[in-house]
KOLMITOR-511547 format. One record per residue (C-alpha): x, y, z. Coordinates in steps of 0.05 Angstrom, whole numbers, padded with zeros to 5 digits, always signed. Example, Ala and Ser with C-alpha at 12.3 -4.5 7.8 and 13.67 -1.06 7.14 Angstrom:
KOLMITOR-511547
+00246-00090+00156;+00273-00021+00143;
//
This chain:
KOLMITOR-511547
+02871+01403+02637;+02889+01472+02612;+02880+01524+02667;+02901+01583+02625;+02848+01637+02622;+02815+01646+02554;+02814+01717+02524;+02741+01725+02543;+02756+01707+02616;+02816+01753+02618;+02771+01810+02595;+02718+01793+02647;+02771+01790+02702;+02793+01860+02685;+02721+01884+02683;+02703+01854+02751;+02768+01879+02782;+02757+01950+02755;+02684+01949+02778;+02704+01928+02848;+02757+01983+02852;+02717+02038+02819;+02648+02027+02849;+02650+01979+02908;+02711+01997+02949;+02693+02071+02950;+02627+02051+02984;+02658+02000+03032;+02657+02048+03091;+02585+02068+03077;+02566+01995+03075;+02598+01978+03141;+02571+02039+03177;+02500+02022+03155;+02507+01950+03178;+02537+01972+03244;+02475+02016+03254;+02430+01957+03242;+02409+01980+03173;+02415+01942+03108;+02440+01991+03054;+02387+01969+03005;+02386+02030+02959;+02462+02028+02952;+02458+01954+02934;+02402+01964+02884;+02440+02021+02849;+02504+01979+02844;+02466+01918+02819;+02434+01959+02764;+02502+01984+02743;+02532+01913+02743;+02475+01887+02702;+02483+01944+02652;+02557+01928+02647;+02541+01855+02631;+02571+01829+02697;+02510+01790+02717;+02493+01717+02734;+02564+01697+02720;+02558+01631+02758;+02506+01590+02720;+02528+01554+02656;+02458+01535+02635;+02413+01596+02638;+02342+01600+02611;+02342+01633+02543;+02305+01694+02567;+02348+01706+02629;+02405+01756+02633;+02474+01727+02644;+02541+01706+02615;+02534+01629+02614;+02605+01615+02638;+02631+01546+02655;+02653+01533+02727;+02725+01537+02705;+02713+01604+02672;+02675+01630+02732;+02728+01611+02783;+02776+01670+02774;+02717+01719+02774;+02689+01691+02839;+02759+01698+02869;+02758+01772+02854;+02688+01780+02882;+02710+01744+02946;+02759+01800+02961;+02700+01841+02987;+02650+01798+03025;+02588+01838+03004;+02609+01842+02931;+02579+01777+02903;+02507+01803+02912;+02523+01862+02867;+02535+01813+02810;+02477+01768+02830;+02528+01714+02848;+02516+01709+02923;+02501+01649+02966;+02451+01619+02978;+02415+01648+02918;+02464+01617+02868;+02450+01547+02894;+02375+01560+02897;+02375+01586+02825;+02411+01523+02804;+02359+01480+02839;+02301+01517+02808;+02334+01516+02740;+02339+01440+02745;+02274+01420+02778;+02222+01477+02778;+02156+01472+02741;+02140+01527+02690;+02097+01562+02742;+02152+01558+02795;+02203+01584+02746;+02159+01644+02729;+02143+01660+02802;+02211+01648+02834;+02268+01633+02786;+02260+01692+02739;+02256+01744+02796;+02318+01713+02827;+02356+01715+02760;+02335+01787+02752;+02360+01804+02822;+02291+01828+02844;+02286+01782+02904;+02330+01740+02949;+02320+01671+02979;+02345+01623+03032;+02356+01548+03036;+02328+01517+03100;+02364+01453+03113;+02405+01452+03179;+02370+01439+03245;+02391+01451+03318;+02364+01385+03346;+02401+01336+03301;+02470+01328+03271;+02456+01360+03204;+02523+01339+03175;+02484+01274+03162;+02424+01302+03125;+02385+01238+03134;+02376+01261+03207;+02334+01321+03188;+02267+01319+03224;+02225+01377+03198;+02159+01348+03176;+02129+01360+03107;+02061+01327+03109;+02011+01322+03051;+01942+01346+03071;+01893+01345+03013;+01916+01397+02962;+01969+01426+03008;+02032+01410+03046;+02038+01427+03120;+02108+01442+03148;+02128+01436+03221;+02199+01442+03248;+02258+01485+03267;+02318+01506+03225;+02379+01547+03242;+02441+01579+03212;+02399+01594+03151;+02433+01647+03109;+02392+01704+03081;+02325+01712+03118;+02346+01779+03149;+02355+01809+03080;+02297+01858+03067;+02286+01827+02998;+02285+01754+03020;+02219+01726+02994;+02229+01651+02989;+02252+01593+03032;+02268+01526+02999;+02254+01477+03056;+02282+01407+03062;+02242+01360+03107;+02214+01291+03118;+02155+01273+03074;+02156+01197+03086;+02158+01180+03160;+02149+01105+03150;+02196+01061+03191;+02217+01021+03130;+02229+01081+03085;+02296+01087+03049;+02335+01139+03090;+02357+01173+03025;+02286+01175+02996;+02246+01202+03055;+02257+01276+03043;+02225+01328+02998;+02233+01402+02983;+02178+01453+02984;+02178+01527+02964;+02153+01569+03023;+02140+01644+03016;+02174+01681+03074;+02107+01715+03091;+02071+01648+03098;+02029+01645+03162;+02065+01604+03215;+02135+01619+03191;+02175+01658+03242;+02245+01686+03237;+02265+01677+03310;+02333+01710+03310;+02395+01727+03270;+02448+01684+03303;+02516+01718+03311;+02576+01677+03289;+02632+01688+03339;+02600+01755+03357;+02595+01776+03284;+02524+01789+03261;+02515+01783+03185;+02472+01836+03152;+02433+01784+03111;+02428+01739+03171;+02446+01668+03194;+02378+01657+03223;+02336+01610+03265;+02269+01595+03233;+02208+01561+03263;+02153+01530+03221;+02087+01521+03258;+02034+01488+03214;+02058+01528+03154;+02011+01511+03097;+02030+01517+03023;+01996+01491+02960;+02015+01422+02935;+02042+01457+02873;+02098+01486+02916;+02132+01417+02918;+02199+01424+02883;+02214+01362+02841;+02184+01296+02864;+02168+01271+02933;+02225+01232+02963;+02278+01265+02919;+02297+01321+02968;+02362+01288+02991;+02386+01276+02920;+02368+01347+02900;+02405+01376+02960;+02467+01338+02939;+02461+01365+02868;+02456+01436+02897;+02515+01430+02945;+02569+01411+02894;+02574+01476+02856;+02555+01516+02918;+02614+01488+02957;+02664+01504+02903;+02636+01576+02897;+02653+01585+02971;+02723+01560+02958;+02733+01607+02898;+02715+01667+02941;+02760+01642+02997;+02820+01645+02951;+02805+01719+02940;+02799+01732+03014;+02866+01697+03027;+02898+01741+02974;+02872+01803+03011;+02901+01777+03076;+02968+01764+03043;+02970+01833+03011;+02956+01865+03079;+03007+01820+03112;+03064+01838+03066;+03049+01913+03066;+03048+01914+03142;+03112+01874+03145;+03148+01924+03100;+03125+01987+03139;+03131+01966+03212;+03195+01960+03251;+03211+01920+03314;+03278+01908+03348;+03314+01954+03300;+03290+01925+03234;+03228+01918+03190;+03183+01859+03205;+03197+01834+03135;+03270+01825+03155;+03252+01776+03210;+03261+01706+03183;+03197+01678+03213;+03154+01733+03182;+03186+01723+03114;+03172+01649+03120;+03099+01662+03137;+03091+01704+03075;+03127+01654+03030;+03086+01596+03057;+03022+01636+03047;+03038+01649+02974;+03053+01575+02960;+02991+01551+02997;+02945+01600+02961;+02972+01579+02893;+02965+01506+02911;+02893+01516+02933;+02876+01555+02870;+02900+01498+02827;+02856+01449+02867;+02797+01495+02858;+02808+01499+02783;+02816+01424+02779;+02750+01413+02816;+02715+01464+02771;+02742+01429+02709;+02718+01362+02734;+02647+01390+02746;+02647+01419+02676;+02672+01355+02643;+02639+01301+02684;+02584+01332+02727;+02579+01350+02801;+02568+01279+02824;+02631+01253+02790;+02671+01311+02818;+02648+01297+02889;+02716+01277+02916;+02751+01336+02885;+02699+01384+02913;+02705+01353+02983;+02780+01359+02979;+02782+01432+02961;+02727+01447+03012;+02773+01422+03068;+02836+01455+03039;+02804+01523+03028;+02771+01530+03096;+02834+01510+03134;+02876+01554+03088;+02836+01616+03104;+02842+01611+03180;+02916+01594+03174;+02934+01652+03129;+02890+01703+03163;+02918+01681+03230;+02988+01697+03205;+02965+01765+03181;+02932+01780+03248;+02997+01762+03283;+03036+01811+03240;+02985+01866+03252;+02986+01854+03327;+02926+01878+03368;+02900+01918+03309;+02886+01853+03273;+02834+01836+03325;+02794+01900+03314;+02745+01923+03259;+02800+01971+03234;+02821+01915+03186;+02779+01860+03154;+02822+01806+03184;+02781+01787+03245;+02719+01781+03201;+02756+01739+03149;+02783+01693+03203;+02713+01685+03232;+02685+01668+03164;+02741+01619+03150;+02726+01584+03216;+02652+01581+03198;+02672+01552+03130;+02695+01489+03166;+02622+01475+03181;+02585+01508+03123;+02563+01458+03069;+02588+01401+03112;+02643+01397+03165;+02715+01379+03150;+02706+01310+03178;+02651+01291+03128;+02692+01315+03069;+02755+01280+03094;+02714+01216+03098;+02693+01225+03025;+02766+01232+03004;+02787+01172+03047;+02732+01128+03018;+02756+01145+02949;+02827+01125+02967;+02803+01058+02995;+02763+01047+02932;+02826+01058+02891;+02862+01007+02935;+02807+00955+02925;+02808+00965+02850;+02884+00961+02843;+02913+00893+02822;+02928+00849+02881;+03001+00853+02902;+03015+00912+02856;+03054+00950+02910;+03093+00888+02931;+03142+00902+02874;+03170+00960+02914;+03196+00910+02965;+03225+00860+02915;+03294+00891+02908;+03307+00895+02982;+03282+00824+02991;+03327+00799+02936;+03387+00834+02967;+03373+00802+03034;+03365+00734+03001;+03433+00739+02966;+03468+00751+03032;
//
């Protein structure tokens, strides 16, 4: 595994970094003021997206693009350092058409859409003309086990009828959100395989019976694009809106979540870097008890630990990205679960240290820290809670134990046993 950045990636890193500093950061205050006033700064976003596309910084996330789609066709390993830079500013990924949940939805459509579905939904998404959401989680069941999902997708002649409730669905509050990819139960038979009961359908956001009930705040933070509750009441869509085959929804969701999870982790590394930069600058300019904060041993330790932990997490991200590129998302499942746990816990830990160094100011909107901490805490649920991913890692360890030769570790005790026997 060679994690050195190729010349092309080095060039793209400089381009993305320069774009962020030259065009995005100067508009950061404008963005936040608009959002605070309850307005989505759509024209600003459209102008910046057009500039990013013109600069060739577009669809950086998808290795296998349709031939007629704009994009760079990078591997996951090549994309990782670019996503890290985008993550430094939470609203930046959309500028490059690399934002969740659209990235995962484009991957799904690229893999499973019919020619008609590709023309209607995939191409506008790849062009950045529309946005989408992925309706999976539900309030009435433990959605960490997706086999629990209860939303009904029932075939009725030449149509499917959807009934159910979803929540914490990212994106529906965006003014350009046009599509919901809905996961639900299409086979309600008692003897049905729990992993083959679900299907996905493509639902236009203006479909009769689909209601966006509310944009749910996360720890009092309300996202501009929304983390919404949706209700489907006899929503009727043509049978041609089925994505893939009936009964394959669970498998397709797992295929979508692998790269999507690692994209979150890539961006988290960038946000942790921002927190560390703010932390060390604050420590070098503020004084307490007669000396700079940086001269207090505990503060210096926090900063040193943060640097080591970020670098460790980055290497795990790159390793997981390499495994996806070399062996596919399914084979990289354990690595992806591992970095998902590490990255989410890393963010809250490092941002918490930064908030402590900033004092009360770290709790206010005057710095990005309170938002970054909130997002890090939410990351411990998004795309599966820590406990589910830890279980994946543990199962892999027990598999290794079962496959190891019996008694292989007993050799480590032989010397001590021999010494006892000789006495």
